C-alpha atoms as a printed R data frame, in Angstrom:
   type eleno elety resid chain resno       x       y       z
1  ATOM     1    CA   UNK     A     1  77.837 119.318 102.066
2  ATOM     2    CA   UNK     A     2  77.121 115.436 101.675
3  ATOM     3    CA   UNK     A     3  79.008 113.083 104.399
4  ATOM     4    CA   UNK     A     4  81.174 111.717 101.650
5  ATOM     5    CA   UNK     A     5  82.434 114.873 100.584
6  ATOM     6    CA   UNK     A     6  82.968 115.226 104.488
7  ATOM     7    CA   UNK     A     7  85.388 112.729 104.893
8  ATOM     8    CA   UNK     A     8  88.595 113.371 103.266
9  ATOM     9    CA   UNK     A     9  89.760 109.828 103.009
10 ATOM    10    CA   UNK     A    10  86.241 108.926 101.715
11 ATOM    11    CA   UNK     A    11  85.883 111.219  98.995
12 ATOM    12    CA   UNK     A    12  89.703 110.473  97.876
13 ATOM    13    CA   UNK     A    13  88.471 106.469  97.381
14 ATOM    14    CA   UNK     A    14  85.275 107.517  95.827
15 ATOM    15    CA   UNK     A    15  87.549 109.606  93.280
16 ATOM    16    CA   UNK     A    16  90.138 106.849  93.017
17 ATOM    17    CA   UNK     A    17  87.732 104.303  92.256
18 ATOM    18    CA   UNK     A    18  86.547 106.652  89.988
19 ATOM    19    CA   UNK     A    19  88.807 107.058  87.985
20 ATOM    20    CA   UNK     A    20  90.288 103.761  88.281
21 ATOM    21    CA   UNK     A    21  87.862 102.135  86.430
22 ATOM    22    CA   UNK     A    22  87.595 104.652  83.336
23 ATOM    23    CA   UNK     A    23  91.681 104.348  82.794
24 ATOM    24    CA   UNK     A    24  90.811 101.225  80.516
25 ATOM    25    CA   UNK     A    25  89.126 104.490  78.410
26 ATOM    26    CA   UNK     A    26  90.230 107.448  79.987
27 ATOM    27    CA   UNK     A    27  92.849 109.310  82.036
28 ATOM    28    CA   UNK     A    28  92.430 112.785  82.297
29 ATOM    29    CA   UNK     A    29  88.779 114.299  83.352
30 ATOM    30    CA   UNK     A    30  87.176 117.802  83.494
31 ATOM    31    CA   UNK     A    31  85.778 119.259  86.110
32 ATOM    32    CA   UNK     A    32  82.263 118.196  85.534
33 ATOM    33    CA   UNK     A    33  83.273 115.025  85.497
34 ATOM    34    CA   UNK     A    34  83.863 114.746  88.888
35 ATOM    35    CA   UNK     A    35  80.297 116.058  89.460
36 ATOM    36    CA   UNK     A    36  78.829 112.492  88.583
37 ATOM    37    CA   UNK     A    37  81.061 110.800  91.345
38 ATOM    38    CA   UNK     A    38  79.036 113.483  93.862
39 ATOM    39    CA   UNK     A    39  75.451 113.966  92.466
40 ATOM    40    CA   UNK     A    40  73.930 115.588  95.512
41 ATOM    41    CA   UNK     A    41  76.643 118.359  96.326
42 ATOM    42    CA   UNK     A    42  77.403 121.676  95.043
43 ATOM    43    CA   UNK     A    43  80.062 122.532  92.362
44 ATOM    44    CA   UNK     A    44  82.212 124.990  94.782
45 ATOM    45    CA   UNK     A    45  82.404 122.074  97.378
46 ATOM    46    CA   UNK     A    46  83.501 119.302  94.966
47 ATOM    47    CA   UNK     A    47  86.049 121.619  93.409
48 ATOM    48    CA   UNK     A    48  87.751 122.218  97.124
49 ATOM    49    CA   UNK     A    49  87.647 118.375  97.098
50 ATOM    50    CA   UNK     A    50  89.758 118.220  93.681
51 ATOM    51    CA   UNK     A    51  91.941 120.758  94.675
52 ATOM    52    CA   UNK     A    52  93.155 119.450  97.967
53 ATOM    53    CA   UNK     A    53  93.461 115.954  96.179
54 ATOM    54    CA   UNK     A    54  95.433 118.364  93.623
55 ATOM    55    CA   UNK     A    55  97.130 119.846  96.829
56 ATOM    56    CA   UNK     A    56  98.077 116.153  98.250
57 ATOM    57    CA   UNK     A    57  99.519 114.976  94.900
58 ATOM    58    CA   UNK     A    58  96.702 112.186  94.422
59 ATOM    59    CA   UNK     A    59  95.772 114.532  91.306
60 ATOM    60    CA   UNK     A    60  97.540 116.336  88.999
61 ATOM    61    CA   UNK     A    61  96.484 119.620  86.975
62 ATOM    62    CA   UNK     A    62  96.752 118.849  82.715
63 ATOM    63    CA   UNK     A    63  96.121 121.886  80.704
64 ATOM    64    CA   UNK     A    64  96.309 121.772  76.632
65 ATOM    65    CA   UNK     A    65  96.926 125.698  76.692
66 ATOM    66    CA   UNK     A    66  92.241 126.565  76.681
67 ATOM    67    CA   UNK     A    67  91.204 123.041  78.760
68 ATOM    68    CA   UNK     A    68  92.562 122.023  82.188
69 ATOM    69    CA   UNK     A    69  91.513 118.801  83.139
70 ATOM    70    CA   UNK     A    70  92.647 116.320  85.879
71 ATOM    71    CA   UNK     A    71  94.639 112.889  85.878
72 ATOM    72    CA   UNK     A    72  95.715 110.922  88.518
73 ATOM    73    CA   UNK     A    73  99.264 111.513  89.377
74 ATOM    74    CA   UNK     A    74 101.364 109.507  87.400
75 ATOM    75    CA   UNK     A    75  98.939 107.929  85.159
76 ATOM    76    CA   UNK     A    76  98.780 108.713  81.439
77 ATOM    77    CA   UNK     A    77 100.196 111.172  79.358
78 ATOM    78    CA   UNK     A    78 100.891 113.954  81.706
79 ATOM    79    CA   UNK     A    79 103.305 117.523  82.043
80 ATOM    80    CA   UNK     A    80 106.816 115.484  82.552
81 ATOM    81    CA   UNK     A    81 105.903 113.600  80.092
82 ATOM    82    CA   UNK     A    82 105.632 115.876  77.284
83 ATOM    83    CA   UNK     A    83 108.653 117.550  77.733
84 ATOM    84    CA   UNK     A    84 106.748 120.785  79.540
85 ATOM    85    CA   UNK     A    85 107.040 122.112  82.719
């Protein structure tokens, strides 16, 4: 695990900064997109960080029924604004 992933605050900042830069074109991302933020780390370690961000309500899940994506909490169209629970 890289130093960046080991420091939860730094990892969270890196993800939020990366997602904010992309916000003009996308608000939802696949897990594989986060692997680009941490190219030297194992997917399992990245998944742990992303899941912790969901638990901390920094990110939230979005599902189309067949695909799960992640978005910044409160940005873009999410479940709450689509009438889903």
